[in-house]
Structures are given as structure tokens and as C-alpha cells.
C-alpha positions as a Markdown table, in Angstrom:
| # | Residue | x | y | z |
|---|---|---|---|---|
| 1 | Met | 26.8 | -29.2 | 103.6 |
| 2 | Ile | 30.6 | -29.1 | 103.2 |
| 3 | Val | 32.4 | -26.9 | 100.7 |
| 4 | Asp | 36.1 | -27.3 | 100.2 |
| 5 | Asp | 38.3 | -27.2 | 97.1 |
| 6 | Glu | 40.4 | -30.1 | 98.3 |
| 7 | Ser | 38.6 | -33.4 | 97.4 |
| 8 | Asp | 40.5 | -35.5 | 99.9 |
| 9 | Ile | 39.3 | -33.3 | 102.7 |
| 10 | Ile | 35.8 | -33.5 | 101.5 |
| 11 | Leu | 35.9 | -37.2 | 101.2 |
| 12 | Ser | 37.3 | -37.9 | 104.6 |
| 13 | Ile | 34.9 | -35.5 | 106.4 |
| 14 | Lys | 31.9 | -36.8 | 104.4 |
| 15 | Ile | 32.7 | -40.4 | 105.2 |
| 16 | Gly | 33.4 | -39.7 | 108.9 |
| 17 | Leu | 30.3 | -37.7 | 109.4 |
| 18 | Glu | 28.1 | -40.1 | 107.5 |
| 19 | Asp | 29.5 | -42.9 | 109.6 |
| 20 | Asn | 28.3 | -41.0 | 112.6 |
| 21 | Gly | 24.7 | -40.6 | 111.4 |
| 22 | Phe | 24.9 | -37.3 | 109.5 |
| 23 | Glu | 23.6 | -36.6 | 106.0 |
| 24 | Val | 26.2 | -34.7 | 104.1 |
| 25 | Asp | 26.1 | -32.8 | 100.8 |
| 26 | Ala | 29.7 | -32.1 | 99.6 |
| 27 | Phe | 30.9 | -29.7 | 97.0 |
| 28 | Ser | 34.4 | -28.9 | 95.7 |
| 29 | Glu | 33.2 | -25.8 | 93.8 |
| 30 | Pro | 31.7 | -22.9 | 95.8 |
| 31 | Leu | 29.5 | -21.7 | 92.9 |
| 32 | Leu | 28.0 | -25.1 | 92.4 |
| 33 | Ala | 27.3 | -25.4 | 96.2 |
| 34 | Leu | 25.6 | -22.0 | 96.0 |
| 35 | Ser | 23.4 | -23.2 | 93.2 |
| 36 | His | 22.2 | -26.2 | 95.2 |
| 37 | Phe | 21.7 | -24.2 | 98.5 |
| 38 | Lys | 18.1 | -23.6 | 99.5 |
| 39 | Ala | 16.6 | -21.9 | 102.6 |
| 40 | Asn | 16.2 | -24.3 | 105.5 |
| 41 | Ser | 17.8 | -27.2 | 103.6 |
| 42 | His | 20.9 | -27.6 | 105.7 |
| 43 | Ala | 21.2 | -27.6 | 109.5 |
| 44 | Leu | 24.9 | -26.5 | 109.2 |
| 45 | Val | 27.4 | -25.5 | 106.5 |
| 46 | Ile | 31.1 | -26.0 | 106.8 |
| 47 | Leu | 33.0 | -23.7 | 104.4 |
| 48 | Asp | 36.7 | -23.7 | 103.5 |
| 49 | Ile | 38.0 | -20.1 | 103.8 |
| 50 | Lys | 40.5 | -20.2 | 100.9 |
| 51 | Met | 38.9 | -21.5 | 97.6 |
| 52 | Pro | 39.3 | -20.3 | 94.0 |
| 53 | Asp | 36.5 | -18.3 | 92.4 |
| 54 | Met | 34.8 | -17.5 | 95.7 |
| 55 | Asn | 36.2 | -17.7 | 99.2 |
| 56 | Gly | 34.3 | -19.1 | 102.2 |
| 57 | Phe | 33.4 | -15.6 | 103.5 |
| 58 | Glu | 31.9 | -14.6 | 100.1 |
| 59 | Leu | 30.0 | -17.8 | 99.8 |
| 60 | Tyr | 28.7 | -17.3 | 103.4 |
| 61 | Arg | 27.5 | -13.8 | 102.4 |
| 62 | Glu | 25.6 | -15.2 | 99.4 |
| 63 | Met | 24.1 | -18.1 | 101.4 |
| 64 | Arg | 22.9 | -15.6 | 104.0 |
| 65 | Lys | 20.9 | -13.8 | 101.3 |
| 66 | Ile | 19.1 | -17.1 | 100.8 |
| 67 | Asp | 18.8 | -18.2 | 104.5 |
| 68 | Glu | 19.6 | -15.6 | 107.2 |
| 69 | Lys | 19.5 | -18.2 | 109.9 |
| 70 | Ile | 22.2 | -20.4 | 108.4 |
| 71 | Lys | 24.7 | -22.0 | 110.9 |
| 72 | Val | 28.2 | -22.0 | 109.6 |
| 73 | Phe | 31.7 | -23.2 | 110.5 |
| 74 | Phe | 34.8 | -22.0 | 108.6 |
| 75 | Phe | 37.6 | -24.4 | 107.8 |
| 76 | Thr | 41.1 | -23.1 | 107.7 |
| 77 | Ala | 44.5 | -24.8 | 107.3 |
| 78 | Thr | 46.2 | -22.0 | 109.1 |
| 79 | Glu | 45.7 | -20.0 | 112.3 |
| 80 | Ile | 43.1 | -17.3 | 112.1 |
| 81 | Tyr | 43.7 | -13.9 | 113.5 |
| 82 | Tyr | 40.3 | -13.5 | 115.0 |
| 83 | Glu | 40.6 | -9.9 | 116.1 |
| 84 | Asp | 41.4 | -8.9 | 112.5 |
| 85 | Leu | 38.5 | -10.8 | 111.1 |
| 86 | Lys | 36.2 | -9.4 | 113.7 |
| 87 | Glu | 36.6 | -6.0 | 112.0 |
| 88 | Ile | 35.2 | -7.5 | 108.8 |
| 89 | Phe | 32.6 | -9.9 | 110.4 |
| 90 | Pro | 31.6 | -8.3 | 113.7 |
| 91 | Thr | 29.0 | -10.9 | 114.5 |
| 92 | Ile | 31.1 | -14.0 | 113.8 |
| 93 | Asp | 32.0 | -16.0 | 117.0 |
| 94 | Lys | 35.5 | -17.4 | 117.4 |
| 95 | Arg | 33.9 | -20.9 | 117.8 |
| 96 | Arg | 33.0 | -20.7 | 114.1 |
| 97 | Phe | 36.6 | -21.3 | 113.0 |
| 98 | Ile | 37.9 | -24.9 | 112.8 |
| 99 | Ile | 41.5 | -25.9 | 112.0 |
| 100 | Lys | 41.4 | -28.6 | 109.3 |
| 101 | Leu | 43.6 | -30.9 | 111.3 |
| 102 | Leu | 40.7 | -31.5 | 113.9 |
| 103 | Ala | 39.9 | -35.2 | 114.1 |
| 104 | Ile | 36.5 | -36.3 | 112.9 |
| 105 | Glu | 35.5 | -37.1 | 116.5 |
| 106 | Gly | 36.2 | -33.5 | 117.5 |
| 107 | Leu | 34.4 | -32.2 | 114.5 |
| 108 | Glu | 31.4 | -34.4 | 115.3 |
| 109 | Ile | 31.3 | -33.0 | 118.8 |
| 110 | Lys | 31.4 | -29.4 | 117.6 |
| 111 | Ile | 28.6 | -30.1 | 115.1 |
| 112 | Arg | 26.3 | -31.8 | 117.6 |
| 113 | Thr | 26.9 | -29.1 | 120.1 |
| 114 | Glu | 26.1 | -26.4 | 117.5 |
| 115 | Leu | 22.9 | -28.2 | 116.4 |
| 116 | Ile | 21.7 | -28.5 | 120.0 |
| 117 | Ser | 22.2 | -24.8 | 120.7 |
């Protein structure tokens, strides 16, 4: 599942991942994505950090209430100050943050690595 308020980002990632054999549910509205999210329904969720109505961290918290074992990556257009975020999310690994400019091949590798582990 991909959730990002920028439709061009969603489209390019969805097409790129589907071309590489992934099934992708994509949403531009966090609340709509949450209403479609079910436990054990997605192997991985990619969430934009900055979205209207509900940011990626808030959406992640709500999704974890439905599925505690959810695997997630956070998309960001800017550099993340990991140490600052670690105070808010002490169990979040730095590998969970992806700069949006990452090429689809790099994203595919990160996803496959995550799904294997």
C-alpha cells in the first residue's frame, strides 16, 4: 500500500512497482487508506510523512491499532533528523525513511529486502 497526497508520486511508484511484480493499493487520502486497511492485508505500507488531514506518523499509529506487525517505510521530500524523531518513535529504525527522489529500482530493492527479513 502507498499513501501520498501527491498523485504523480503515487502513479509513478505504483506503475514502477507493478512492472516489477508487486500488487499495489494506492491512496491519496490518508483517511480513505485507513478505511481500506485490514490486518494482514498488506505486506508493506509506504506512507508520506507530510499529508493534509493526517500525517504519515498519525496514520501509522492508527494502522498499528489494526495490525501490530505492519511493516512500514516513510516517504519524505526532505532530510529527516533521525535523532529528533527517535525521541517520538523510539522503535523506528532509520532504514524506515526513504527520500522521495529514490529511483524505482532502489525502492524495489529496499522493499524486497524488507519482505525477506
